[in-house]
Residue frames as a rotation matrix with the C-alpha (Angstrom) as fourth column:
MET 1
0.585 0.811 0.001 -0.01
0.811 -0.585 0.001 0.00
0.001 0.000 -1.000 0.00
SER 2
-0.595 -0.681 0.426 1.18
0.661 -0.717 -0.223 3.49
0.458 0.149 0.877 -0.83
GLN 3
0.166 0.653 -0.739 -0.07
0.946 -0.316 -0.066 5.92
-0.277 -0.688 -0.671 1.79
ILE 4
0.079 -0.062 0.995 -0.76
0.548 -0.831 -0.095 9.48
0.833 0.553 -0.032 0.66
THR 5
-0.172 -0.206 -0.963 0.45
0.961 -0.249 -0.118 12.18
-0.216 -0.946 0.241 3.05
LYS 6
-0.946 -0.182 -0.269 -0.38
0.118 -0.964 0.238 15.32
-0.302 0.193 0.933 1.04
ALA 7
-0.058 0.966 0.250 -3.72
0.952 0.129 -0.276 16.99
-0.299 0.222 -0.928 0.37
VAL 8
-0.976 -0.137 0.168 -4.90
0.195 -0.894 0.403 20.02
0.095 0.426 0.900 -1.63
ILE 9
-0.159 0.958 -0.238 -8.10
0.843 0.006 -0.538 21.88
-0.515 -0.286 -0.808 -0.79
LEU 10
-0.637 0.011 0.771 -9.69
0.583 -0.647 0.491 24.31
0.505 0.762 0.406 -3.23
ALA 11
0.073 0.615 -0.785 -10.98
0.959 -0.260 -0.115 27.25
-0.275 -0.744 -0.609 -1.18
ALA 12
-0.828 -0.561 0.003 -10.53
0.530 -0.780 0.333 30.29
-0.185 0.277 0.943 -3.39
GLY 13
-0.497 0.684 0.534 -14.13
0.468 -0.307 0.829 31.08
0.731 0.662 -0.168 -4.28
ARG 14
-0.813 0.312 0.492 -16.52
-0.533 -0.739 -0.412 33.47
0.235 -0.597 0.767 -2.64
GLY 15
-0.761 0.648 -0.025 -19.61
0.633 0.734 -0.246 31.30
-0.142 -0.203 -0.969 -3.07
THR 16
-0.941 0.330 0.082 -21.87
-0.288 -0.902 0.322 33.81
0.180 0.280 0.943 -4.80
ARG 17
-0.264 0.899 -0.349 -24.94
0.118 0.389 0.914 31.58
0.957 0.200 -0.209 -4.38
MET 18
-0.308 0.080 -0.948 -24.64
0.929 0.238 -0.282 32.18
0.203 -0.968 -0.148 -0.65
GLY 19
0.546 0.569 0.615 -25.53
0.486 -0.813 0.321 35.87
0.683 0.124 -0.720 -1.13
ASP 20
0.407 -0.377 0.832 -24.64
-0.529 -0.840 -0.121 38.18
0.745 -0.391 -0.541 1.73
LEU 21
0.994 -0.074 0.084 -23.65
-0.023 0.603 0.798 35.22
-0.110 -0.795 0.597 3.93
THR 22
0.365 -0.915 0.171 -20.22
0.917 0.385 0.106 35.40
-0.163 0.118 0.980 2.28
ASP 23
0.890 -0.038 0.455 -19.80
0.093 -0.960 -0.263 39.19
0.447 0.276 -0.851 2.40
ASP 24
0.577 -0.649 0.496 -17.06
-0.815 -0.500 0.294 38.87
0.057 -0.573 -0.817 5.02
ILE 25
-0.110 -0.625 0.773 -15.86
-0.523 0.698 0.489 35.26
-0.845 -0.350 -0.404 4.75
PRO 26
-0.592 -0.094 -0.801 -15.16
-0.765 0.378 0.521 32.79
0.254 0.921 -0.296 1.92
LYS 27
0.378 0.886 -0.267 -17.71
-0.747 0.463 0.478 29.98
0.547 0.019 0.837 1.64
PRO 28
0.092 -0.343 -0.935 -15.40
0.185 0.929 -0.322 27.25
0.978 -0.143 0.149 2.99
MET 29
-0.902 -0.432 -0.010 -15.23
0.107 -0.200 -0.974 29.15
0.419 -0.879 0.227 6.31
MET 30
-0.074 0.934 0.349 -18.99
-0.775 -0.274 0.569 29.09
0.627 -0.228 0.745 6.81
GLN 31
-0.769 -0.284 0.572 -19.95
-0.629 0.492 -0.601 27.06
-0.111 -0.823 -0.558 9.86
VAL 32
0.095 0.755 -0.648 -21.84
-0.391 0.627 0.674 23.79
0.916 0.189 0.355 10.00
LYS 33
0.738 0.264 -0.622 -22.73
0.436 0.516 0.737 22.79
0.515 -0.815 0.266 13.58
GLY 34
0.958 -0.267 -0.108 -20.40
-0.082 -0.610 0.788 25.49
-0.276 -0.746 -0.606 14.89
THR 35
0.072 -0.972 0.225 -17.30
0.268 0.236 0.934 24.44
-0.961 -0.007 0.277 12.95
PRO 36
0.074 -0.096 -0.993 -15.98
-0.828 -0.560 -0.008 25.95
-0.555 0.823 -0.121 9.69
ILE 37
0.948 0.316 -0.028 -16.46
-0.265 0.742 -0.616 23.55
-0.174 0.592 0.787 6.76
LEU 38
0.471 -0.841 -0.266 -12.75
-0.458 0.025 -0.889 23.86
0.754 0.540 -0.373 5.97
GLU 39
-0.270 -0.556 0.786 -11.74
-0.962 0.127 -0.241 22.84
0.034 -0.821 -0.569 9.49
THR 40
0.486 0.520 0.702 -13.88
-0.532 0.814 -0.234 19.70
-0.693 -0.260 0.672 9.29
ILE 41
0.940 -0.187 -0.286 -12.16
-0.185 0.424 -0.887 18.81
0.287 0.886 0.364 6.00
VAL 42
0.088 -0.987 0.137 -8.66
-0.711 -0.158 -0.686 19.41
0.698 -0.037 -0.715 7.36
ARG 43
-0.198 -0.148 0.969 -9.29
-0.922 0.363 -0.133 17.37
-0.333 -0.920 -0.208 10.50
GLY 44
0.781 0.528 0.334 -10.77
-0.370 0.821 -0.434 14.53
-0.503 0.215 0.837 8.46
LEU 45
0.735 -0.585 -0.343 -7.71
-0.274 0.206 -0.939 14.42
0.620 0.784 -0.009 6.23
VAL 46
-0.175 -0.843 0.509 -5.29
-0.870 -0.110 -0.481 14.53
0.462 -0.527 -0.713 9.17
ALA 47
0.207 0.342 0.916 -7.18
-0.796 0.603 -0.045 11.65
-0.568 -0.720 0.398 10.82
ASN 48
0.936 0.164 0.311 -6.31
0.043 0.825 -0.563 9.58
-0.349 0.541 0.766 7.74
GLY 49
0.364 -0.906 0.216 -2.58
0.765 0.423 0.485 10.17
-0.531 -0.012 0.847 7.68
ILE 50
0.532 -0.182 0.827 -2.31
0.576 -0.637 -0.512 13.50
0.620 0.749 -0.234 5.88
THR 51
0.144 -0.590 -0.794 0.62
0.907 -0.242 0.345 15.55
-0.396 -0.770 0.501 7.21
ASP 52
-0.807 -0.468 -0.360 0.87
0.260 -0.829 0.494 18.35
-0.530 0.305 0.791 4.61
VAL 53
0.208 0.945 0.252 -2.06
0.857 -0.052 -0.513 20.44
-0.472 0.323 -0.821 3.38
LEU 54
-0.931 -0.360 0.067 -2.06
0.342 -0.789 0.511 23.06
-0.131 0.498 0.857 0.66
ILE 55
0.081 0.975 -0.205 -5.04
0.697 -0.203 -0.688 25.41
-0.713 -0.087 -0.696 0.71
ILE 56
-0.646 -0.178 0.743 -5.72
0.711 -0.495 0.499 27.27
0.279 0.850 0.446 -2.52
VAL 57
-0.149 0.546 -0.825 -7.03
0.687 -0.543 -0.483 30.66
-0.711 -0.639 -0.294 -1.34
GLY 58
-0.514 0.046 0.857 -8.51
0.708 -0.541 0.454 33.68
0.484 0.840 0.246 -3.10
TYR 59
0.101 0.688 0.718 -11.51
-0.019 -0.721 0.693 35.66
0.995 -0.084 -0.060 -1.89
ARG 60
0.635 0.128 0.761 -10.96
-0.676 -0.384 0.629 36.97
0.373 -0.915 -0.157 1.68
LYS 61
0.326 -0.587 -0.741 -7.86
0.081 0.799 -0.596 34.77
0.942 0.134 0.308 1.91
GLU 62
-0.552 -0.622 0.555 -6.78
-0.454 -0.334 -0.826 36.34
0.699 -0.708 -0.098 5.22
VAL 63
0.333 0.736 0.589 -9.79
-0.936 0.179 0.305 34.75
0.119 -0.653 0.748 6.98
ILE 64
0.925 -0.014 -0.380 -8.37
-0.030 0.994 -0.109 31.32
0.379 0.112 0.919 6.10
THR 65
0.066 -0.990 -0.124 -4.67
0.232 0.136 -0.963 32.06
0.970 0.034 0.239 6.64
ASP 66
-0.337 -0.157 0.928 -5.32
-0.755 -0.543 -0.367 33.72
0.562 -0.825 0.064 10.02
TYR 67
0.594 0.693 0.409 -7.43
-0.802 0.467 0.373 30.77
0.068 -0.549 0.833 11.18
PHE 68
0.978 -0.152 -0.144 -5.14
0.138 0.985 -0.105 27.92
0.157 0.082 0.984 10.14
GLY 69
0.580 -0.815 0.016 -1.73
-0.677 -0.471 0.566 29.61
-0.454 -0.339 -0.824 10.33
ASP 70
-0.340 -0.815 -0.469 1.06
-0.936 0.344 0.080 27.09
0.096 0.466 -0.880 9.79
GLY 71
0.235 0.571 -0.787 -1.26
-0.472 0.775 0.421 24.20
0.850 0.272 0.451 10.70
SER 72
-0.751 -0.631 -0.195 0.47
-0.158 0.459 -0.874 23.33
0.641 -0.626 -0.445 13.98
GLY 73
-0.621 0.597 0.508 -2.84
-0.707 -0.147 -0.692 23.75
-0.338 -0.789 0.513 15.83
PHE 74
0.513 0.829 -0.223 -4.37
-0.834 0.420 -0.357 21.15
-0.202 0.369 0.907 13.52
ASP 75
0.299 -0.488 0.820 -1.56
-0.188 0.812 0.552 18.55
-0.935 -0.320 0.151 13.73
CYS 76
0.487 -0.233 0.842 -0.32
0.835 0.408 -0.370 19.14
-0.257 0.883 0.393 10.18
ARG 77
-0.613 -0.644 -0.457 1.68
0.365 -0.744 0.559 21.59
-0.700 0.176 0.692 8.06
VAL 78
0.497 0.823 0.275 -0.48
0.710 -0.203 -0.674 24.05
-0.499 0.530 -0.686 6.14
SER 79
-0.726 -0.635 -0.265 0.72
0.333 -0.662 0.671 26.16
-0.602 0.399 0.692 3.24
TYR 80
0.353 0.898 -0.265 -1.15
0.305 -0.377 -0.874 28.48
-0.885 0.228 -0.407 0.88
ILE 81
-0.841 -0.437 0.318 -1.21
0.475 -0.316 0.822 29.58
-0.259 0.842 0.473 -2.75
GLU 82
-0.228 0.774 -0.591 -3.50
-0.172 -0.630 -0.758 32.28
-0.958 -0.071 0.277 -4.08
GLN 83
-0.286 0.274 0.918 -5.65
0.926 0.326 0.191 31.70
-0.247 0.905 -0.347 -7.16
VAL 84
-0.718 -0.057 -0.693 -5.62
0.043 -0.998 0.037 35.12
-0.694 -0.003 0.720 -8.79
VAL 85
-0.602 0.518 -0.608 -7.65
-0.788 -0.264 0.556 34.28
0.127 0.813 0.568 -11.91
GLN 86
-0.232 0.621 0.749 -10.85
-0.350 0.665 -0.660 32.23
-0.908 -0.415 0.063 -11.45
ASP 87
-0.216 0.071 -0.974 -10.63
-0.975 -0.060 0.212 30.25
-0.043 0.996 0.082 -14.70
GLY 88
0.543 0.592 -0.595 -11.94
-0.631 0.755 0.176 26.84
0.554 0.280 0.784 -13.69
THR 89
0.811 -0.097 0.577 -11.14
-0.437 0.557 0.707 23.71
-0.390 -0.825 0.409 -11.72
GLY 90
0.847 -0.509 0.154 -8.62
0.505 0.680 -0.532 22.42
0.166 0.528 0.833 -14.26
LYS 91
0.247 -0.800 0.546 -6.15
0.152 -0.525 -0.837 25.28
0.957 0.290 -0.008 -14.04
VAL 92
0.544 -0.035 0.839 -6.42
-0.756 -0.455 0.471 25.80
0.365 -0.890 -0.274 -10.28
VAL 93
0.973 -0.192 0.128 -5.04
0.115 0.885 0.450 22.28
-0.200 -0.423 0.884 -9.77
GLU 94
0.509 -0.827 0.240 -1.85
0.506 0.062 -0.860 23.33
0.696 0.559 0.450 -11.55
LEU 95
0.421 -0.325 0.847 -1.12
-0.600 -0.800 -0.008 25.63
0.680 -0.505 -0.532 -8.62
ALA 96
0.787 -0.049 0.615 -0.36
-0.520 0.483 0.704 22.51
-0.332 -0.874 0.355 -6.59
LYS 97
0.835 -0.424 -0.351 2.38
-0.036 0.595 -0.803 21.21
0.549 0.682 0.482 -8.89
ASP 98
-0.148 -0.951 0.270 5.36
-0.448 -0.179 -0.876 22.30
0.882 -0.251 -0.399 -6.80
PHE 99
0.010 0.255 0.967 3.62
-0.997 0.070 -0.008 21.24
-0.070 -0.964 0.255 -3.58
ALA 100
0.894 0.416 0.167 2.95
-0.402 0.909 -0.111 17.75
-0.198 0.032 0.980 -4.92
GLY 101
-0.145 -0.988 -0.062 6.39
-0.881 0.100 0.463 17.23
-0.451 0.121 -0.884 -6.45
SER 102
-0.641 -0.154 -0.752 6.67
-0.574 0.746 0.337 13.53
0.509 0.648 -0.566 -7.24
ASP 103
-0.954 0.268 0.136 4.04
0.050 0.588 -0.807 12.48
-0.297 -0.763 -0.574 -4.67
PRO 104
-0.417 0.900 0.127 0.38
0.565 0.147 0.812 11.55
0.712 0.410 -0.569 -5.08
PHE 105
-0.992 0.121 0.027 -2.13
-0.101 -0.666 -0.739 13.75
-0.071 -0.736 0.673 -3.28
ILE 106
-0.251 0.968 -0.020 -5.78
0.934 0.237 -0.268 13.98
-0.254 -0.086 -0.963 -2.28
LEU 107
-0.960 0.061 0.272 -7.78
0.041 -0.934 0.356 16.83
0.275 0.353 0.894 -3.78
SER 108
-0.285 0.912 -0.294 -11.01
0.940 0.206 -0.272 18.12
-0.187 -0.354 -0.916 -2.22
TYR 109
-0.165 0.379 0.911 -13.29
0.285 -0.865 0.412 21.02
0.944 0.328 0.035 -2.95
GLY 110
-0.929 -0.363 0.071 -13.59
0.070 -0.361 -0.930 23.29
0.363 -0.859 0.361 0.07
ASP 111
-0.434 0.836 0.335 -17.34
-0.901 -0.412 -0.139 22.86
0.022 -0.362 0.932 0.40
ILE 112
0.144 0.424 -0.894 -17.69
-0.383 0.857 0.345 19.05
0.912 0.293 0.286 0.47
LEU 113
-0.199 -0.135 0.971 -18.49
-0.979 0.068 -0.191 17.49
-0.040 -0.989 -0.146 3.85
VAL 114
0.320 0.235 -0.918 -18.04
-0.321 0.938 0.128 13.76
0.891 0.253 0.376 4.47
PRO 115
0.980 -0.048 0.191 -17.40
-0.163 0.346 0.924 11.54
-0.111 -0.937 0.332 7.50
GLN 116
0.295 -0.955 -0.004 -13.71
-0.832 -0.259 0.490 11.18
-0.470 -0.142 -0.872 8.37
ASP 117
-0.111 -0.412 0.904 -13.46
-0.023 0.911 0.413 7.55
-0.994 0.025 -0.111 7.26
SER 118
0.876 0.460 0.141 -14.47
0.154 0.011 -0.988 8.57
-0.456 0.888 -0.061 3.71
TYR 119
0.615 -0.697 -0.369 -10.90
-0.788 -0.562 -0.252 9.72
-0.031 0.446 -0.895 3.10
ALA 120
0.187 -0.599 0.779 -9.33
-0.443 0.656 0.611 6.34
-0.877 -0.460 -0.142 3.98
PRO 121
0.485 -0.023 0.874 -9.75
0.591 0.745 -0.308 4.65
-0.645 0.667 0.374 0.56
LEU 122
0.966 -0.158 0.204 -8.45
0.053 -0.652 -0.756 7.78
0.252 0.741 -0.622 -1.16
ALA 123
0.534 -0.803 0.264 -5.30
-0.813 -0.402 0.421 7.82
-0.232 -0.440 -0.868 0.99
ASP 124
0.106 -0.446 0.889 -4.49
0.050 0.895 0.443 4.26
-0.993 -0.002 0.117 -0.07
PHE 125
0.566 0.047 -0.823 -2.90
-0.720 -0.457 -0.522 4.84
-0.401 0.888 -0.224 -3.47
SER 126
-0.382 -0.682 0.624 -1.90
-0.287 0.729 0.622 1.46
-0.879 0.058 -0.474 -4.87
ASN 127
-0.682 -0.025 0.731 -1.99
0.533 0.668 0.520 0.21
-0.501 0.744 -0.442 -8.48
VAL 128
0.502 0.828 0.250 -3.93
0.816 -0.357 -0.455 3.23
-0.287 0.432 -0.855 -9.80
ASP 129
-0.538 -0.594 0.598 -3.24
0.739 -0.674 -0.005 6.51
0.406 0.439 0.801 -11.56
GLY 130
-0.812 0.314 0.492 -6.05
-0.437 -0.886 -0.156 8.25
0.386 -0.342 0.857 -9.74
LYS 131
-0.670 0.676 -0.307 -9.23
0.743 0.603 -0.292 7.83
-0.012 -0.424 -0.906 -7.70
LEU 132
-0.770 0.519 0.371 -12.56
-0.331 -0.822 0.463 9.60
0.545 0.234 0.805 -7.96
THR 133
-0.871 0.488 0.051 -15.38
0.149 0.363 -0.920 9.52
-0.468 -0.794 -0.389 -5.42
VAL 134
-0.684 0.730 0.004 -19.00
-0.147 -0.144 0.979 8.98
0.715 0.669 0.206 -6.45
LYS 135
-0.731 0.618 0.289 -22.40
-0.297 0.093 -0.950 9.10
-0.614 -0.781 0.115 -4.77
ILE 136
-0.769 0.610 0.194 -25.60
0.498 0.380 0.779 7.52
0.401 0.695 -0.596 -5.94
ASP 137
0.132 0.947 -0.293 -29.08
0.989 -0.105 0.109 9.02
0.072 -0.304 -0.950 -5.63
GLN 138
-0.281 -0.195 -0.940 -27.93
0.289 -0.951 0.111 12.55
-0.915 -0.241 0.324 -6.50
ASP 139
0.826 0.564 -0.009 -29.12
0.203 -0.312 -0.928 14.75
-0.526 0.764 -0.372 -9.35
VAL 140
-0.014 -0.932 0.363 -26.22
0.810 0.202 0.551 14.32
-0.587 0.301 0.752 -11.81
ARG 141
0.311 0.156 0.938 -27.47
0.819 -0.545 -0.181 17.27
0.483 0.824 -0.297 -13.87
LYS 142
0.996 -0.003 0.085 -26.34
-0.048 -0.845 0.533 19.57
0.070 -0.535 -0.842 -11.05
GLY 143
0.357 -0.925 0.130 -22.79
-0.519 -0.081 0.851 18.21
-0.776 -0.371 -0.509 -11.17
GLY 144
-0.300 -0.549 -0.780 -21.17
-0.953 0.215 0.215 15.43
0.050 0.808 -0.588 -13.13
ALA 145
0.843 0.519 0.140 -22.26
-0.511 0.855 -0.089 11.98
-0.166 0.003 0.986 -14.31
VAL 146
-0.269 -0.958 0.103 -19.57
-0.909 0.287 0.302 9.31
-0.318 -0.013 -0.948 -13.90
PHE 147
0.705 0.458 -0.542 -19.59
-0.645 0.732 -0.221 6.14
0.295 0.505 0.811 -15.96
ILE 148
-0.134 -0.709 0.692 -18.02
-0.927 0.337 0.166 3.08
-0.351 -0.619 -0.702 -14.30
GLU 149
0.712 0.264 -0.651 -17.15
-0.452 0.882 -0.137 -0.45
0.538 0.391 0.747 -15.34
ASP 150
0.525 -0.486 -0.698 -15.50
0.585 0.803 -0.119 -2.98
0.618 -0.345 0.706 -13.00
GLY 151
0.607 -0.219 -0.764 -14.71
0.696 -0.317 0.644 -0.26
-0.384 -0.923 -0.040 -10.47
LYS 152
-0.554 -0.830 -0.070 -12.93
0.655 -0.486 0.579 1.94
-0.515 0.275 0.812 -13.02
VAL 153
0.160 0.555 -0.816 -14.03
-0.125 -0.809 -0.575 5.24
-0.979 0.194 -0.060 -14.53
THR 154
-0.225 -0.185 0.957 -14.75
0.859 0.425 0.285 4.96
-0.459 0.886 0.063 -18.25
ASP 155
-0.394 0.118 0.911 -16.21
0.598 -0.720 0.352 8.44
0.698 0.684 0.213 -18.89
LEU 156
-0.455 0.331 -0.827 -17.48
0.657 -0.501 -0.563 11.64
-0.601 -0.799 0.010 -17.28
ILE 157
-0.253 0.416 0.873 -20.05
0.696 -0.548 0.463 14.14
0.671 0.726 -0.151 -18.48
GLU 158
-0.908 -0.134 -0.396 -20.17
0.380 -0.662 -0.646 17.51
-0.176 -0.737 0.652 -16.73
LYS 159
-0.444 0.821 -0.358 -23.77
-0.274 -0.505 -0.819 18.65
-0.853 -0.266 0.449 -16.05
PRO 160
-0.869 0.050 0.492 -25.27
0.432 0.562 0.705 16.39
-0.242 0.825 -0.510 -18.74
LYS 161
-0.678 0.663 -0.317 -28.01
-0.722 -0.681 0.120 17.91
-0.136 0.310 0.941 -20.88
GLU 162
0.172 0.896 0.410 -31.38
-0.717 0.399 -0.571 16.28
-0.675 -0.195 0.711 -21.49
ASN 163
0.835 0.200 -0.513 -30.21
-0.539 0.489 -0.686 14.59
0.113 0.849 0.516 -24.70
GLU 164
-0.154 -0.970 -0.188 -26.93
-0.796 0.235 -0.558 13.26
0.586 0.064 -0.808 -23.22
PRO 165
0.164 0.167 -0.972 -26.48
0.245 0.948 0.204 9.83
0.956 -0.272 0.114 -21.62
THR 166
0.273 -0.021 0.962 -26.65
-0.826 -0.518 0.223 9.70
0.493 -0.855 -0.159 -17.87
SER 167
-0.332 -0.480 -0.812 -25.49
0.125 0.830 -0.543 7.51
0.935 -0.282 -0.216 -15.02
PRO 168
0.733 0.609 -0.303 -26.52
0.359 0.033 0.933 6.78
0.578 -0.792 -0.195 -11.41
TYR 169
0.184 -0.765 -0.617 -23.03
0.977 0.074 0.199 7.84
-0.107 -0.639 0.762 -10.25
TYR 170
0.932 0.180 0.313 -22.56
0.198 -0.980 -0.023 11.47
0.303 0.084 -0.949 -9.27
ASN 171
-0.032 -0.994 0.103 -19.08
0.464 -0.106 -0.880 13.00
0.885 0.020 0.465 -9.09
ALA 172
0.687 0.403 -0.605 -18.68
0.681 -0.068 0.729 13.59
0.252 -0.913 -0.322 -5.34
GLY 173
0.801 -0.246 0.545 -15.83
-0.128 -0.961 -0.245 16.12
0.584 0.126 -0.802 -5.62
ILE 174
0.498 -0.738 0.455 -12.97
-0.678 -0.005 0.735 14.39
-0.540 -0.675 -0.503 -3.78
TYR 175
0.881 -0.261 -0.395 -10.12
-0.212 0.528 -0.822 12.76
0.424 0.808 0.410 -5.65
SER 176
0.428 -0.901 0.064 -6.62
-0.121 0.013 0.993 11.40
-0.896 -0.433 -0.103 -5.36
PHE 177
0.975 -0.139 -0.171 -4.13
-0.185 -0.098 -0.978 11.90
0.119 0.985 -0.121 -8.16
SER 178
0.258 -0.964 0.071 -0.61
0.849 0.261 0.459 11.02
-0.461 -0.058 0.885 -9.13
PRO 179
-0.141 -0.389 -0.911 1.50
-0.006 -0.919 0.393 13.93
-0.990 0.060 0.127 -10.46
VAL 180
-0.759 -0.069 0.647 0.64
0.607 0.281 0.743 12.68
-0.233 0.957 -0.171 -13.97
ILE 181
0.308 0.950 -0.043 -2.53
0.878 -0.301 -0.371 14.80
-0.365 0.077 -0.928 -13.67
PHE 182
0.224 -0.253 -0.941 -0.41
0.002 -0.965 0.261 17.91
-0.975 -0.060 -0.215 -14.27
ASP 183
-0.849 -0.480 0.221 0.54
0.178 0.133 0.975 16.62
-0.498 0.867 -0.028 -17.75
TYR 184
-0.417 0.784 0.460 -3.17
0.895 0.265 0.359 16.68
0.160 0.561 -0.812 -18.55
THR 185
0.485 0.580 -0.655 -4.20
0.673 -0.725 -0.143 19.95
-0.558 -0.372 -0.742 -16.91
ALA 186
-0.344 -0.716 -0.607 -1.39
0.062 -0.663 0.746 21.64
-0.937 0.219 0.272 -18.86
LYS 187
-0.967 -0.068 0.247 -3.07
0.237 0.123 0.964 20.65
-0.096 0.990 -0.103 -22.13
LEU 188
-0.217 0.971 -0.099 -6.63
0.769 0.107 -0.631 21.69
-0.602 -0.213 -0.770 -21.23
GLU 189
-0.858 0.114 0.501 -8.66
0.290 -0.698 0.655 23.86
0.424 0.707 0.566 -23.57
LEU 190
-0.781 0.604 0.158 -11.61
-0.575 -0.597 -0.560 26.02
-0.244 -0.528 0.814 -22.61
SER 191
-0.709 0.633 0.311 -14.86
0.596 0.774 -0.216 24.11
-0.377 0.032 -0.925 -22.23
PRO 192
-0.314 0.682 0.660 -18.17
0.652 -0.351 0.672 25.29
0.690 0.642 -0.335 -23.72
ARG 193
0.670 0.559 -0.489 -18.78
0.732 -0.384 0.563 26.91
0.127 -0.734 -0.667 -20.31
GLY 194
0.658 -0.450 0.603 -15.69
-0.108 -0.849 -0.517 29.04
0.745 0.275 -0.608 -20.84
GLU 195
0.586 -0.455 0.670 -13.62
-0.774 -0.070 0.629 27.34
-0.239 -0.888 -0.394 -18.13
TYR 196
-0.331 -0.710 -0.622 -10.78
-0.656 0.647 -0.389 24.85
0.678 0.279 -0.680 -17.86
GLU 197
0.601 0.743 0.295 -12.46
-0.751 0.398 0.527 21.76
0.273 -0.538 0.797 -16.41
LEU 198
-0.341 -0.696 0.632 -10.70
-0.861 0.501 0.087 19.23
-0.377 -0.515 -0.770 -14.20
THR 199
0.321 0.541 0.778 -13.10
-0.199 0.841 -0.503 16.58
-0.926 0.006 0.378 -15.46
ASP 200
0.904 -0.050 -0.424 -11.75
-0.424 0.006 -0.906 17.08
0.047 0.999 -0.016 -18.98
ALA 201
-0.084 -0.996 0.009 -8.27
-0.957 0.079 -0.280 16.23
0.278 -0.032 -0.960 -17.72
ILE 202
-0.310 0.051 0.949 -9.61
-0.554 0.801 -0.224 13.10
-0.772 -0.596 -0.220 -16.01
LYS 203
0.757 0.640 0.135 -11.46
-0.221 0.444 -0.868 12.08
-0.615 0.627 0.478 -19.19
ALA 204
0.576 -0.620 -0.533 -8.24
-0.736 -0.110 -0.668 12.45
0.356 0.777 -0.520 -21.17
GLN 205
-0.421 -0.719 0.553 -6.43
-0.884 0.463 -0.071 10.19
-0.205 -0.518 -0.830 -18.70
VAL 206
0.095 0.567 0.819 -9.12
-0.268 0.806 -0.527 7.54
-0.959 -0.170 0.228 -19.08
LYS 207
0.901 0.267 -0.342 -8.99
-0.370 0.059 -0.927 7.83
-0.227 0.962 0.151 -22.87
ASP 208
0.206 -0.925 -0.320 -5.23
-0.871 -0.025 -0.491 7.24
0.446 0.380 -0.811 -22.74
GLY 209
0.345 0.041 -0.938 -5.76
-0.011 0.999 0.039 4.06
0.939 -0.003 0.345 -20.79
LEU 210
-0.740 -0.573 0.352 -4.76
-0.334 -0.141 -0.932 5.26
0.583 -0.808 -0.087 -17.32
THR 211
-0.312 0.599 -0.738 -6.51
0.674 0.686 0.272 3.61
0.669 -0.413 -0.618 -14.38
ILE 212
-0.705 0.239 0.668 -8.88
-0.539 -0.793 -0.285 5.94
0.462 -0.561 0.688 -12.53
ALA 213
-0.740 0.399 -0.541 -10.60
0.550 0.822 -0.146 3.90
0.386 -0.406 -0.828 -9.83
SER 214
-0.058 0.792 0.608 -14.04
-0.279 -0.598 0.752 4.81
0.959 -0.125 0.255 -8.50
VAL 215
-0.927 -0.141 -0.347 -14.69
0.299 0.281 -0.912 5.07
0.226 -0.949 -0.218 -4.75
GLU 216
-0.055 0.976 0.209 -18.36
0.233 -0.191 0.954 4.95
0.971 0.101 -0.217 -3.79
LEU 217
-0.901 -0.182 0.393 -19.13
-0.288 -0.426 -0.858 6.94
0.323 -0.886 0.331 -0.66
ASP 218
-0.340 0.827 -0.448 -21.85
0.551 0.561 0.617 5.28
0.762 -0.037 -0.646 1.43
GLY 219
-0.427 0.160 -0.890 -21.95
0.864 -0.216 -0.454 7.64
-0.265 -0.963 -0.046 4.41
GLU 220
0.608 0.615 -0.502 -23.32
0.495 -0.788 -0.366 11.13
-0.621 -0.026 -0.783 4.72
TRP 221
-0.507 -0.719 0.476 -22.22
0.845 -0.305 0.439 13.52
-0.171 0.625 0.762 1.98
ALA 222
0.579 0.722 -0.380 -22.99
0.613 -0.692 -0.381 17.20
-0.538 -0.012 -0.843 1.48
ASP 223
-0.466 -0.549 0.694 -22.09
0.824 -0.554 0.115 19.74
0.322 0.625 0.711 -1.17
VAL 224
-0.038 0.442 -0.896 -22.72
0.724 -0.606 -0.330 22.98
-0.689 -0.662 -0.297 0.73
ARG 225
-0.545 -0.242 0.803 -23.67
0.833 -0.264 0.486 24.73
0.094 0.934 0.345 -2.49
ASP 226
-0.365 0.511 0.778 -26.37
0.084 -0.814 0.574 27.17
0.927 0.275 0.255 -1.33
PRO 227
-0.631 0.094 0.770 -28.10
-0.713 -0.461 -0.528 28.64
0.305 -0.882 0.358 1.75
GLU 228
0.465 0.884 -0.050 -30.77
-0.804 0.445 0.396 25.92
0.372 -0.144 0.917 1.69
VAL 229
0.407 -0.412 -0.815 -28.23
0.220 0.911 -0.350 23.12
0.886 -0.037 0.462 2.07
LEU 230
-0.675 -0.693 0.253 -26.44
-0.025 -0.321 -0.947 25.07
0.738 -0.645 0.200 4.81
ARG 231
-0.270 0.666 0.695 -29.70
-0.928 -0.372 -0.004 25.57
0.255 -0.646 0.719 6.68
GLU 232
0.684 0.550 -0.479 -30.64
-0.449 0.835 0.318 21.88
0.575 -0.003 0.818 6.40
LEU 233
0.003 -0.785 -0.619 -27.24
0.333 0.585 -0.740 20.78
0.943 -0.203 0.263 7.74
ASN 234
-0.832 -0.360 0.422 -27.47
-0.201 -0.512 -0.835 23.14
0.517 -0.780 0.353 10.70
ASP 235
-0.034 0.911 0.411 -31.06
-0.961 -0.143 0.238 22.10
0.276 -0.387 0.880 11.47
GLU 236
0.171 0.106 -0.979 -30.30
-0.206 0.976 0.070 18.37
0.964 0.189 0.189 11.55
């Protein structure tokens, strides 16, 4: 088994769908049950052997850097890189290239909440080129449909339209990658949505015959995408 010890968290966005709730803080610092979402993610990763965390910051970055500092209060080392241009999930990953070096790493969006043990299969990086988490019983048209055969990803469609094929597997927004991912993000072209999409890089890996394993999450999972989700989580 190859144990991953590095993780990257994407936390640069404001979260415009949150309205005035993010006037003073970035969305990943919003609280669920009294704890910032980002802290729950960091502690979950550390509980699964992560020692080094890179947080990609942007909007109101000082709120995050002041809170986490060097990470010593969270039993890990935390470093930061600022995403200056918001041009999509594909290019933001490239900011982690020097941090990753020759090591595999876990990648999480800064607004995805899962139980701590959900990170365990991602931290075990053996005989794969990458791993991608999926959930079932989610509306894939709000995110990404993942197509799987024998536990391996065969295709992804971002926010599939009515006439496109669909799948019961929803892209759950947490991954692990080898540094090979940077070869693919470097070649990305703008998607029809006008962004560089991480899913396009993953699709290209699959097309080239690389092994991207799927990890189905069975526990609680939440994409804190809007005020309604936030309210539901805090009311539970």
